[in-house]
C-alpha angles and dihedrals in degrees: 000000000000089000088055091052091047092051093051096044092047090050092052090048095049092045089044091228133147119230091260093051093042094051089048089052091052093045093235134119117269087235092058090051089050093056092051089052097050120104115274092244093056115110091226097048114121133191115251112245113253090236091058091050090054090047091053090049091051092050092051091046092052090046091051092052092046092057099034095092093063096033126109103245095193117115112275091246090062093045092056097034123134109231090336095308130108096253132128105211104140142010086238087083089072135088120187094259091052091052091049090050091050089051090054088055089049089053089055088054095054098092089053094046088048091057094245098109138026132206135186102199092130094044108151094018118122126210120211108213107196112181112173087174127052117269139159111170099039096042095047091042095056091043092050092048092053093047091050087059090055097262131123130231134226107198134197132167133192139016096257097079097031128103088239087071085064093054101268114152126245088243093054093045094050094046092049095046089048089064091057103041142036100226135013130215110193135191118185132167094227120083112240093017095112090056087057089056089051095052091059097057145041095212115096115280121193123200108229092178132315109207113278091344119085145328101192100173091052090053092048092051089045092055090043087055092049091051093050093046091047093047089055090053097039096248135132130224090226109092096014128144116231125188117200115196133190134009101018093158100063100014100114090187092063090043090057096039097051089052092052095046089052088069088072126073134265101354126166117214122197110193112199115191140116115262092262093059102038123140113273114265095238092062092047089053092048094050094044091052089057090060103255129136118246125194124181124198142157092214112097092191093054096040097053093047110119097354120154092200128028112194113188125188136193120240111267097227093169091064092061114099113179092333129127119231102224129183097008100124134159087269084083092066111120099222133173097251092056094043091051090051103045107018131080123250089250099043111131116226115207139175131174090223156242093100125188103247096180118119113276094009114153094238141081103317122237088226086082093062095107095040110112087215088068105098100171096111092044084052093055092044090054090055091078100056090042095050091043087054092050092052092045094049095043091046093043101239101109093112093052096058102079096050093043098057122113133173119284114250097219137064121248130193117260089237126029093210126041092229095047117131120240091260089057092065125123094220 
């Protein structure tokens, strides 16, 4: 049944249709479409008729033929390349079509990420995981994604035990490591440093965060999460209202995400931060030039009102050097009472994590943990298929995955967390 849901959601995304418009295109009642999209263990879930499945395939095929004349026929790795090389350094490498194609690859990875299937397309390949800055989620997520494709990981964290602490240049480190491994994932505290790693090698390099610069894979999985959440609710990214809250000055996740979202049409961004933590002006200019509406406010209550997506961030204390953090008080905490008052029933609550869960912290409150609008764990789960897709595309094996899959030999729980909603399930 999950394959049926993935087919329908992918079709809506590729056709850029809401549930109402998609059901009208298929000539079926909206209620029937809803039952086909329900989780398999729901009592109201129904199997999609074979004839409808064939009709969906025909619609997609016609759509593909209609757009083929103007489409870029190059492999996806070439279309998203950085200076002609298979690196992921910035979200600026993407156009909207490239993103949508990457999301289709991520959808193929879902059965593997959900522990239903296994593949060995990267068997024998070794990932070098170089984190010169502490990380848990990103480092483990990249490693798990590579391993689920059949590869292995060599892991290192911190400057203290690296050759760079002895004065070795980034160029030398990158070139030496490239002789040992087949791909590099790098996090570094200095903006632009990962691009230096990439210039020294022809193997794929992925930017896992370069100081206050960018975090492209996080933004891609965030947008992928928004797409999946919206497809479940029959909504489109075009025309949506996104509220971003917190440290918008140093938060590299929001820097990358707002650039990706600006590839869509007619968005409204409400940026909620004290003056000392406002979004950099160059990003505001870029988003405005793409025709989107930007509002800035220090009022959390006003800023969250009517938002379709609320993206909260923690304060990046490690980025402050001799600066005072002014005006960022516990009033910036996104808590359940406020969300219930000013947000819609289908608002999506997101956070790149880690969040500060201590009482009174100015972050996304833990009292939202049982709220179905909280998508933070669906976000982290989506990091695996998205990062698998990135590895597969950059290493040229994305077309081998579907035919290489076989059933997993172990049993997994239907839900990873005991409080997960039905639509969080692995089945």
